[in-house]
Structure formats: C-alpha cells, structure tokens
N, C-alpha and C positions, 0 to 999 in steps of 0.2 A: 772414798766413794770407788767401790771397785765396781766398775763393768764389765762382764765379758761375753763377746757374741759368738757364736759358733756357727759357720754355714756349714749343711752336709747334706746331701738331697734337694739341692736348692730352694734351701729352706736355711734362714737363719733365727736365731734362739739367745736367747736369752738365760745365762750359766750362773749357779753363785757355787763359793769357793770348789764346794761336797762335789757338786758335777761335776768342776771343771778338771778336779783329781782324776775322776772315773776318765773323764776323755783324757787327761796323758797317757793314761795308762790303755787304752782302746791305740790307740794312734791314726787318729780318721779326722778328716775336714781340717774349716779350715778358722783358726782361732786370732784374737784380738783381744788384747784384756788391758783396760786403763785400770791405774790408778792414778786417781780426784786425791792430795788433802790427804795421803795416809799413813793412820798406824802405823807407830812399829813393830806391835803383833802384826796385822795385814802381808806389810814388807816383808816381814821375817817369814811369813808361810808362804807368799805366792813367791819373792823375788830368790829365798832361799833355800826352803824346805822344797816347794813342789817345783823350781824351776832350773835349781841349783847352779843357779848365775856365781858367775867370779866375784868373790869378796870385795876388790876393788872395783868391781862399778856396780855393785853394789853400794860402795861408799861414796864415787863419782856423782850417782844419781840422791844420793843422801846428803848435797852440800847442795840441792837445791834451795832448804831450807833458809840456806844462806842469802844471802841482800843480792851480792856481787853470783852468788853461783860458778856450775867451774863454766869455763870460754867452752864453746865448740868442737870435738875433735868426731874421731873415727877410728873407732881398736877390733881389728877384727875377731874372737876366739875362738874360730876353727867353724862349731858347732852353730853361731850365734854373730853377729855384730854388737856392738854395743855403741852407738851414736846417740852423742850432746846435740843440740840445738838452741840458742835461744832468741825466743821469741821475743818481740815490740810488746811491752805496756806503758802505753801510754797516757800520762796523768792530765785534766780537766782536756781534752778532745776536740775542736772546734770542729766545726761542721765535714772541713776537707783535711783533718787532720793533725796538722797545724796552723793556726792560725793568727797565733799568740809567742811574740817570739816566747817568754815567760814560760809553755808546756815542759815539759820536764818528762822525758823520754827515760824510762828507765827498763832493763833486763828481767827473765823469766827464765828459767834453766828448762827444758824438758828433753827429758831422757827416752828412749828405743832399745832394747831389743828387738833384733830381728834375724829369724833363722828359717827354714826349709815354705813352715806352716802354722811360724805362731807370729805377733804381734805383740809386744811387750808395752805402753806407753806407762810414763810416771811423770805427775807429775804436782806441782804439790798452791797451784794456781791455776783458776779454770783458765780455760784455753779459749780465743775462738776458731781456730785451726782443727783442737780435737768436734767439739762440739759442729762444726758445717758440714767434718768427715761421716759424725754419728745420723746427723741430717741427712743426708746423703745420703748412706745406708740403709735408711730407715723409708727411703722413695727407692732405690737401687739393688736388695739385697743381694743383685752377682756381684758384688762390686768383689765382696771378700771369693767367693771363686773363682779371680786374678792373681788373688796369693797376696804372702802377706806386704810384698815390695811396691807392690802396685797403689794400698792404702798406704802403706807409706808415705810414696809418693806427690798423693793426695796430703796431706798432712803439710808434706816439709813446702807445698807448690800455694797452699794457701798462708802459712807463715809468708814466702819471700812476701806473694801480693799485700797482706798487710804494707809494708812497708813504702808503696805504690801514695795510698792520698796522704800520710805524710811527707813523702815528698812535694807532690802537688801541693802540700800544706805551705812548707821551705821556702816552694818556689815564688807563692802570695805572698809570703811575709820578707822573701831577701827583698823582689819588685818596691814593693810599699816601702823597705829600707831605706833607698837605690832613691827613692824621690823624696826621702823624710832630710840624705843628706847631700843632699846639693841644694835642699832650697830653703830648710831652715834646722837644720846641726842643734840639739840639747845635749845636754849632759845621758838622760836617758836615752838615746841611737847609741849611743858608745856601748854602755848597759846589757842593750839588744843583743848588740854588733856581738859581740860577748857568749852572750847567752845562747844564738842561734850559731857560730859556733860550739858551742859545748857539746850542742845538741847534735849536730850535723858530725863534730868526730865521735860522741855514740853511737851515731848508727851506722856508720865508716867501721869500727875495730868489728862490728856486730858480719858487716855483713863483710868480710875481706876472710874473714876465719871458717865461716858459716859459707863461702866459696870454694875457698882451697878444701872442703870435706865435700862439698857439693863433686867438686871433680873427681874425686877417690871416686865417689861412688860413681858417676859418667861414666868412666871412659873404661869398664872392666876388669877391675883391681880385685872385683869379690865377686867372691863365685854363689854369691845370694845374691846379686841382684841379676836376676836371667838376661840373657842379648836386647828378648824384645818390649826389655823394661826402661832398656838402659837410655832409648830416645825423649823419656818420658821426665830422665831425670837432670842431661843434655839441656833440655826446653826451659826449665825450669835453670840450671846451673846459666842460660842465657841472661834469663832473666834477672840473677842475680849481678852479673857482671854486669847489666845498664845500668841496675840500678846503684853500682857500687863507685862508677865512671860519673851518674851524675849531683852524688852525695862528694865525689871531689872538686869535682866542677862549684859547685853551693862552696867548697873549703876558700877553693878558689880568686873565687867572688866573694866573700867573704872577707876574704884577708885584704885587697886593694879595698873594700868596701871600709876595710878603720884604714888603710893608709886614708886616705881622701876625705873621710875623718877630720884624722888629725892638719890634711893640711889645711881641710877649711876654713878649722876653726884657729891655726894660726894664720887665713887668712885675716880674717874676722880682729883677730887681735892685731895683727900689721896695722889693718885701716883706723881701729880705735887708738893706738898708736901713734898714728901718724897728725889724728888731727887731735891729738891733746899735746902735741908738738907744737903743729900749726896753733891752738893758744898760745901756748907758756911761748914759743918769737916772739910772736906780734907783743903781748903784753911787755914784754922783761925791757923794749928802750919804749914806753910805756912807763914802767915805776923807776925803771931811770930819771923820768921828769919829774913827775911829778916826788919820788928822795930829793935831788935837787933843789926843788921850787918847796921843797915840806924844812929845809936846813934851817936853826933856830940862829939862824944870824940877822944881828940889828942893818947892816944895811945888804940887801936882798933885791938886785934888777929887777925892777919891774912889780914889785913887793906892797908899795901904794900906789901903783897905777888901778886906777877906776873899770877899765876893761884886762886886766892885766890874767883873770880865770880863766874869763873868755876866747884872749889869744890863745892859752899854755892850754885849753878844751880842745881847738879845731885843731891845733898844732898836734895834737894825739890824735885824733881824729882822723887827720895828713897822714900821721908815719903810718896807723891802721892800717888802710886803706893803700898806700902807697905799698907797705911790706904784703898786701893783699893781691893785690898788681905781681907784683915781681914772683910771687907762689905759683897764678896763676901765667903767666906767662912763661915759667921752666915747668909748667906740668906737673907742680907739685903734688896738684888740688885739681 
C-alpha cells in the first residue's frame, strides 16, 4: 500500500502515483510518501524510477523482507539522507508491555529517505509510529509545513517512546523474579531469568545502534537536518540514552539474580546433603549393632536371654539420641 501526502497552500492532499510524478516535476510543496508492504513493481516505480535513489540504499531497504533486516544506520547521499531504524515488535504483549518472561521481542525494519522537501518511508509491516503520525497529520495538517525533517522526528520519537512500556514491564518482571528466587526458586525461575536476559539483550542491541545514529542526526553533521529542528532530535536522543542505561541496569540485575539463584539452589542442596549425612551417620553404629547380633554363631552373648532384644533396642535408641545430642552441642544441626 502506497500513501502519498502533499502539503501546499495550507492543505494536505492525498495523491496517487501519477499525480506524484507531476508534483515532483513541479517541485512545489512538501511530500511524505509511505510504502507499507510494497510489491516489487511499486518499489521499482517509486524508489528507482521517480526518486532515483541509489541502488545500494534500495537494496538495504528491501532487506526488511527478511526477519532480521538491517541494523540501524544513516548514510548521506548528498541530496538525501538514507536512514534505517529498528522498531520493536512485541509478541503477546501484556498490559504493561512485558508481563511475562516468555514474551518474545522481535525487530522489524523502517527505511527512510529524507531530503529538503520529501520524506519517503518504507516498511513491510504495519508500524504504530507511522499510524500515529498519520493520525496526528489528519488533525494538524500544518505539521507538514514544518518540513520533512520535523515529520521524521515525530516518527523516531514514537519509536523510542514505544520502548517505555516494554522497560516498565521488564521492571515488574525482574521484581517478581527477585521475590521468587529468594523465597521459592524452581527450575522455571532459571528459565525465566534467561528469557528475560535475552529480551534485554535484544533491546540493548537495538538501542545502542539507534543511539549512535541519533547522535549523528542531532549534532549538526547533516545539513538536511535544520538547526531549529536539531533540538527535537537531541531530546529523542536523551530519551534513548536513558532507556539504554535502564536496559544495562536490568542486565546487571539479572546477572546478579542468576548468581543468587545458583547460590540459593546450592545452599538448599547442601542442607539436603547435611540431613542425609546426619541420618547415615546415626544409622552407621546401629547397623553395626544389628549386624553383630545377627551373626549366625552357636554361642552369642545374650542370644538366649529373655530381655536381650529389649536391651539391644534400648541401647540402639540411646546411641542414636546420644549422637543427636553430640550434633546439637557442636551446632551441626
């Protein structure tokens, strides 16, 4: 699906591809072209024939068809900037983003071509950030009058903001895991810790690459980002830095939590082994006594005594209680 928005004379109009070609020849107004899951013919017509983008940038944009896509980057082709972002796609989200450690976080690819009067966005999956800006544009048509670099900032800002509920959900999940590990750890606890750690590593990897890209956009390296718009890019960059720091802290917490889980389970195993050792130690002399009096000799002291069994049983009980008293006195139990 191709959506084309043209701003001129304080009016935003939706164009078709034929009207887009006429508009490009006239070179008036501001254009935003959004390609959502385009086919090869649409990509050939728009990206190659009409806009004449560099073949390498078109090839990188088409890598979004693959599951992993391309990592975030920004390239300056003189008349336009080519930018790749990785919005987060959350599988089975809870109310706060990540309520369950089993939530799978995947990335998709958003490619953008930014010039003085046009913004072309290209993606193969529906994106919340694009839909949000389209709705905002419907309520405030003058947004396009501020230029394509401002519209692009709105898209990036929404992408960065989408990380917040995910990190909030991770915070809740980490707190719940801490309580579980120190109260009643199970094998499932370790699985959840490793799943959360993988999720955080995914978020951190995305955030770090996009942080470097946003740093370049916000520090005046590219002339296509006007000086009065750089403050907005710096604001988004600051948000992303804080989120990256949060992801780093969660990773450290989970690393310590995994060590704590191993320590707790090791301590529980030591307690079990301690009890079993005490039981084995108590039964060792008792086994010797029963073995001694169970020997098949003709003459055995007390074998024919009427109270022999009772005396031996009481002696064995006294030995067991005596050993328990020794263990308690030495604070072994």
